C-alpha positions in Angstrom: 94.6 -3.4 -74.8 91.3 -4.8 -73.9 92.0 -4.7 -70.1 93.0 -1.1 -70.2 89.9 -0.1 -72.1 87.7 -1.8 -69.5 89.6 -0.1 -66.7 89.0 3.3 -68.2 85.3 2.5 -68.6 85.0 1.8 -64.9 86.7 5.0 -64.1 84.4 7.0 -66.3 81.3 5.3 -64.8 82.5 6.2 -61.3 83.1 9.8 -62.2 79.6 10.1 -63.8 78.0 8.6 -60.6 79.8 11.1 -58.4 78.7 13.9 -60.6 75.1 12.7 -60.4 75.1 12.5 -56.6 76.6 16.1 -56.4 73.7 17.2 -58.7 71.1 15.6 -56.5 72.5 17.2 -53.4 72.6 20.5 -55.1 68.9 20.2 -56.1 67.8 19.1 -52.6 69.8 21.9 -51.0 68.3 24.3 -53.4 64.8 23.1 -52.6 65.3 23.4 -48.9 66.8 26.8 -49.4 63.8 27.8 -51.5 61.5 26.7 -48.7 63.0 29.2 -46.3 63.9 31.9 -48.7 62.3 35.3 -48.7 60.9 34.7 -52.1 58.1 32.5 -50.8 54.6 34.0 -50.5 53.5 34.9 -46.9 50.5 32.6 -47.2 52.6 29.6 -48.0 55.2 30.5 -45.4 52.8 31.1 -42.5 50.6 28.2 -43.6 53.5 25.8 -43.2 54.3 27.3 -39.8 50.8 26.9 -38.5 50.6 23.4 -39.9 53.7 22.5 -38.0 52.3 24.1 -34.8 49.0 22.2 -35.1 50.8 19.0 -35.7 52.8 19.5 -32.5 49.6 20.4 -30.6 47.7 17.3 -31.9 50.7 15.1 -31.0 50.7 16.7 -27.5 47.0 16.1 -27.1 47.4 12.4 -27.7 49.4 12.3 -24.5 46.9 14.2 -22.4 43.8 12.7 -23.8 42.7 9.3 -22.5 41.0 6.6 -24.6 39.8 3.9 -22.1 38.9 0.4 -23.2 35.3 -0.3 -21.9 32.7 -3.0 -21.7 29.1 -1.8 -22.2 26.2 -3.5 -20.4 22.5 -2.6 -19.7 21.9 -1.2 -16.2 18.8 -0.9 -14.0 18.6 1.5 -11.0 17.4 0.0 -7.7 18.4 0.2 -4.0 20.6 -1.8 -1.7 17.4 -2.9 0.3 14.5 -4.1 -1.8 11.9 -1.3 -2.3 8.3 -2.1 -1.7 6.1 -1.5 -4.7 2.6 0.0 -4.3 0.5 -1.9 -6.9 -3.1 -0.9 -7.6 -5.7 -3.6 -7.3 -7.8 -2.3 -10.2 -7.3 -0.4 -13.4 -8.3 3.2 -12.8 -7.1 6.7 -13.2 -4.8 8.2 -10.6 -6.9 10.7 -8.8 -4.5 12.1 -6.1 -0.8 11.8 -5.3 -0.2 13.0 -1.7 3.6 12.7 -1.8 6.3 13.9 -4.2 9.3 12.0 -5.4 11.9 11.8 -2.6 9.5 12.7 0.3 9.7 10.8 3.5 6.6 8.7 4.3 5.5 6.8 7.5 3.9 3.4 7.7 0.2 3.4 6.8 0.3 6.9 5.2 -1.9 7.3 2.1 0.4 7.7 -0.9 -2.2 7.8 -3.7 -5.9 7.6 -4.4 -7.5 6.0 -7.4 -10.6 7.4 -9.1 -13.9 5.9 -7.8 -17.6 6.7 -7.4 -17.3 7.8 -3.7 -17.1 11.4 -2.8 -13.8 11.8 -0.9 -15.1 14.4 1.6 -17.9 12.0 2.5 -15.4 9.1 2.9 -13.5 11.3 5.3 -16.7 12.0 7.3 -17.4 8.3 7.4 -13.9 7.6 8.7 -14.5 10.1 11.5 -17.8 8.5 12.4 -16.2 5.0 12.5 -13.4 6.3 14.8 -15.9 7.9 17.2 -18.1 4.8 17.3 -15.0 2.6 17.9 -13.9 4.8 20.8 -17.4 4.8 22.3 -17.9 1.1 21.8 -14.7 0.3 23.9 -16.6 1.6 27.0 -20.1 0.1 26.3 -22.6 -0.1 23.5 -24.8 2.3 25.5 -22.2 5.0 25.0 -22.7 4.8 21.2 -26.1 6.4 21.4 -24.6 9.4 22.9 -23.0 10.4 19.6 -24.9 13.4 18.3 -23.1 14.1 15.1 -25.4 14.1 12.0 -24.2 12.0 9.1 -27.5 11.9 7.3 -26.0 13.6 4.3 -23.7 10.7 3.5 -25.3 9.7 0.2 -22.3 9.4 -2.1 -20.2 6.6 -0.6 -20.1 4.6 -3.8 -19.5 0.9 -3.1 -20.1 1.5 0.7 -23.5 3.1 0.3 -25.6 0.0 0.9 -23.6 -1.0 4.0 -23.9 2.5 5.3 -27.7 2.6 4.9 -28.0 -0.7 6.7 -25.8 0.6 9.5 -27.8 3.9 9.7 -31.1 2.0 10.2 -29.6 -0.3 12.9 -28.1 2.8 14.6 -31.5 4.6 14.7 -33.3 1.5 16.0 -30.7 1.0 18.7 -30.8 4.7 19.7 -34.6 4.5 20.0 -34.5 1.2 21.9 -31.9 2.6 24.4 -33.5 6.0 24.8 -34.6 6.8 28.3 -38.2 7.6 27.5 -39.0 4.4 25.6 -37.3 2.0 28.0 -38.4 3.7 31.2 -42.1 3.9 30.1 -42.1 0.4 29.0 -40.6 -0.9 32.2 -42.8 1.4 34.3 -46.0 0.0 32.7 -44.9 -3.6 33.2 -43.8 -3.0 36.8 -47.2 -1.4 37.6 -49.1 -4.2 36.0 -47.0 -6.8 38.0 -47.6 -4.9 41.2 -51.4 -4.8 40.6 -51.5 -8.5 39.8 -49.5 -9.4 42.9 -51.9 -7.4 45.1 -54.9 -9.1 43.4 -53.2 -12.5 44.0 -52.9 -11.7 47.7 -56.6 -10.9 48.0 -57.5 -13.9 46.0 -55.5 -16.1 48.3 -57.3 -14.6 51.3 -60.6 -15.2 49.7 -59.6 -18.8 48.9 -58.8 -19.5 52.5 -62.1 -18.1 53.7 -64.1 -19.9 51.0 -62.2 -23.1 51.7 -63.1 -22.9 55.4 -66.7 -22.3 54.5 -66.6 -25.3 52.1 -65.0 -27.5 54.7 -67.7 -26.5 57.2 -70.5 -27.1 54.7 -69.1 -30.4 53.9 -68.9 -31.4 57.5 -72.5 -30.3 58.1 -73.6 -32.3 55.1 -71.9 -35.4 56.3 -73.5 -35.0 59.8 -76.9 -34.5 58.2 -76.5 -37.4 55.9 -76.0 -39.6 59.0 -79.3 -38.3 60.5 -81.0 -38.9 57.2 -79.9 -42.5 57.2 -81.4 -42.8 60.8 -84.6 -41.2 59.5 -84.3 -38.1 61.7 -84.5 -35.7 58.7 -86.2 -35.8 55.3 -84.6 -36.2 51.9 -85.4 -32.6 51.0 -83.6 -31.3 54.1 -80.5 -33.3 53.2 -80.6 -32.0 49.6 -80.5 -28.4 51.0 -77.3 -29.2 52.9 -75.8 -30.9 49.9 -76.7 -27.9 47.7 -75.0 -25.5 50.1 -71.9 -27.7 50.2 -71.7 -27.8 46.4 -72.0 -24.1 46.1 -69.1 -23.6 48.5 -67.0 -26.1 46.6 -67.8 -24.3 43.3 -66.8 -21.0 44.9 -63.6 -22.6 46.1 -62.7 -23.9 42.7 -63.5 -20.6 41.1 -61.2 -18.7 43.4 -58.5 -21.3 42.7 -58.9 -20.7 39.0 -58.7 -16.9 39.6 -55.4 -17.4 41.4 -54.0 -19.5 38.6 -55.1 -16.9 36.0 -53.5 -14.2 38.1 -50.2 -16.0 38.3 -50.4 -16.7 34.6 -50.8 -13.0 33.9 -47.7 -12.3 36.1 -45.8 -14.9 34.1 -46.9 -13.2 30.8 -45.5 -9.9 32.0 -42.3 -11.5 33.1 -42.0 -12.9 29.6 -42.7 -9.5 28.1 -39.9 -8.1 30.2 -37.6 -10.9 28.9 -38.7 -10.2 25.4 -38.1 -6.5 25.8 -34.6 -7.3 27.1 -34.1 -9.7 24.2 -35.4 -7.2 21.8 -32.9 -4.6 23.0 -30.1 -7.3 22.9 -31.3 -8.1 19.3 -31.0 -4.4 18.4 -27.5 -4.3 19.9 -26.6 -7.4 17.9 -28.0 -6.0 14.7 -26.1 -2.8 15.3 -22.9 -4.6 15.9 -23.3 -6.7 12.8 -24.2 -3.6 10.7 -21.2 -1.7 12.2 -18.8 -4.6 11.4 -20.2 -4.8 7.9 -19.7 -1.1 7.3 -16.1 -1.3 8.7 -15.5 -4.2 6.4 -16.8 -2.3 3.4 -14.7 0.7 4.3 -11.6 -1.5 4.7 -12.3 -3.1 1.3 -12.7 0.4 -0.3 -9.4 1.5 1.3 -7.7 -1.7 0.0 -9.2 -1.2 -3.5 -8.7 2.6 -4.0 -6.1 3.8 -1.5 -2.4 3.0 -1.8 -0.8 3.1 1.6 2.9 2.9 2.6 3.8 -0.5 4.1 6.6 0.9 6.1 8.6 4.1 6.9 10.8 5.1 3.9 11.3 7.4 1.0 8.8 7.7 -1.9 10.1 6.9 -5.4 7.7 7.7 -8.2 8.0 6.3 -11.7 7.9 8.9 -14.5 4.6 7.5 -15.6 2.9 8.2 -12.2 1.0 11.5 -12.9 -2.4 12.6 -11.7 -4.9 11.6 -14.3 -2.8 8.8 -15.7 -4.4 5.4 -16.2 -2.8 2.8 -13.9 -3.2 -0.9 -13.7 -2.2 -3.9 -11.5 0.6 -4.6 -14.0 2.7 -1.6 -13.0 3.5 -0.1 -9.6 2.3 3.5 -9.0 5.1 4.1 -6.5 7.9 2.5 -4.5 8.8 3.0 -0.9 12.5 2.7 -0.3 13.6 1.7 3.2 15.3 4.3 5.3 19.0 4.2 4.9 19.0 2.2 1.7 21.5 3.3 -1.0 21.0 3.5 -4.7 22.7 0.8 -6.7 22.7 -0.5 -10.3 22.1 -4.0 -11.4 23.9 -4.9 -14.6 24.3 -7.9 -16.9 27.9 -8.4 -18.1 28.8 -10.2 -21.3 31.4 -12.9 -21.4 33.7 -10.8 -23.6 36.9 -9.8 -21.8 35.4 -11.2 -18.6 38.8 -12.2 -17.3 39.7 -8.5 -17.0 36.8 -7.7 -14.7 37.1 -7.4 -10.9 35.6 -5.4 -8.1 38.1 -2.6 -8.5 36.9 -1.5 -11.9 35.3 1.9 -12.2 32.0 2.2 -14.0 30.3 5.1 -15.8 26.6 5.0 -16.2 24.5 7.0 -18.7 20.8 7.1 -17.9 18.3 7.1 -20.6 16.1 9.6 -18.8 19.0 12.0 -18.2 21.0 12.7 -21.4 24.6 12.6 -20.4 25.4 15.6 -22.6 23.2 17.7 -20.3 23.4 15.9 -17.0 26.7 14.0 -17.1 27.2 10.4 -16.0 27.0 8.6 -12.7 30.3 7.2 -11.4 30.4 3.9 -9.6 32.5 0.8 -8.8 31.8 -2.8 -9.4 30.8 -4.2 -6.0 30.1 -7.8 -6.8 30.0 -10.2 -9.7 28.1 -13.5 -9.8 30.2 -16.6 -10.1 27.9 -18.4 -12.5 26.4 -17.0 -15.7 22.6 -16.9 -16.3 21.7 -17.2 -20.0 25.2 -16.4 -21.0 25.5 -13.2 -18.8 26.9 -12.5 -15.4 24.9 -10.5 -12.9 26.8 -7.7 -11.2 26.1 -4.9 -8.8 27.5 -1.3 -9.1 27.7 0.9 -6.0 27.7 4.7 -6.2 30.1 6.3 -3.8 28.8 9.8 -4.7 25.2 8.6 -4.7 23.1 10.1 -7.5 25.3 13.1 -8.0 26.5 13.1 -11.6 29.9 14.1 -13.1 28.3 17.6 -13.7 27.6 17.8 -9.9 23.8 17.5 -10.5 21.7 15.4 -8.2 19.5 13.1 -10.2 16.1 11.8 -8.9 15.8 8.2 -7.8 13.2 6.3 -9.8 13.3 2.6 -9.1 13.7 0.6 -12.3 15.2 3.5 -14.3 17.3 2.1 -17.2 20.6 3.1 -18.6 23.9 1.9 -20.0 27.0 1.0 -17.9 30.5 1.4 -19.2 33.0 -0.7 -17.2 36.5 0.8 -17.7 39.0 -2.0 -18.3 42.1 0.0 -19.1 42.1 3.8 -18.9 45.3 4.6 -20.9 46.5 7.6 -22.8 45.5 8.0 -26.5 49.2 8.2 -27.6 50.1 5.0 -25.8 47.0 3.2 -27.2 47.9 4.4 -30.8 51.4 3.3 -30.3 50.3 -0.1 -29.0 48.0 -0.5 -32.0 50.8 0.3 -34.4 53.1 -2.1 -32.7 50.5 -4.8 -32.8 
């Protein structure tokens, strides 16, 4: 009896369970039918439709959108060949910029001028004067005095003013010393004096010969009369007359000899005057040469101090801070000169994170701080080289730019050496859907 009752109970439970499942199916079917029935409101009905469409669209977008895995690193713009910086020697305001960013420049061209106390128009006149004197001096120094340009108005040369005034005095003295009137008159007077002295010397020599002959004769007569006096043929007073005549002739002879010596001494003095005149002119020449060299040195020093010249042929690259009127100092270059044919590159410092994934085939996107990427786009490049050894925990790398400084928005950006930005090295440029799926699986 007990067994039969238990069997019936099991049957009842099974039947109740089947009835419960049929009820659930009926409720679910009724719910689904209600979802698509015409009794639903249009808002709910179309809202569900649009929700379904948007879901499909978002799902599709995850396939077309890419979500690359990147490594970020600081980047600095430079060139493949080292640019030459133009660094001021003193702290001063930037007075002139003669070239714009990207202009071609030749070696020795003046790129910038620093503010100073010299008037630039007078400095230009001084440069012309120095060039003309240099050209004339290559022929001979006498050609220098032929320069007739008047530079007496050069009174605002700043640091060069003292050297210029010294040069101006030496130039005036040399021009006067080498002038035809001064030199010719001086030499003419000296030549006439020498000619007169030589003629006088000739006459004195003739007189000397005559007087000498007379002296010799009087001496011979005296000696003869002296013999007669010793024999007692003549008196003592008669001998004294002969002796007096001889002594007078001897005195005249000595006097004419002294006159000849004095004449020759005067000729020697004039010769020395001519030598002194020549030496004086040579001294004026030397003074002028020294003053000219001193002025050239002062001008070169001024150029080196206040003018920034290009050390080679190349392309001008101006930092953003280089503006006329800006205060510059020796701590920061005013400009850079890039060698002709050099290419823009970026130097970056890579972290050690995911370093094993890096190689020279990886693409790089660079966002410049000076050019917001929302407006100008990014620069696209490729890793060109990576250092083998880290420095302070980072690896140095170089990024080349196949498109140059043309951005992803097809805008050409200006080259400014040292401009900073952020580099994004693309490790794995995969689709968003695949990346989400990979993340879910992981």
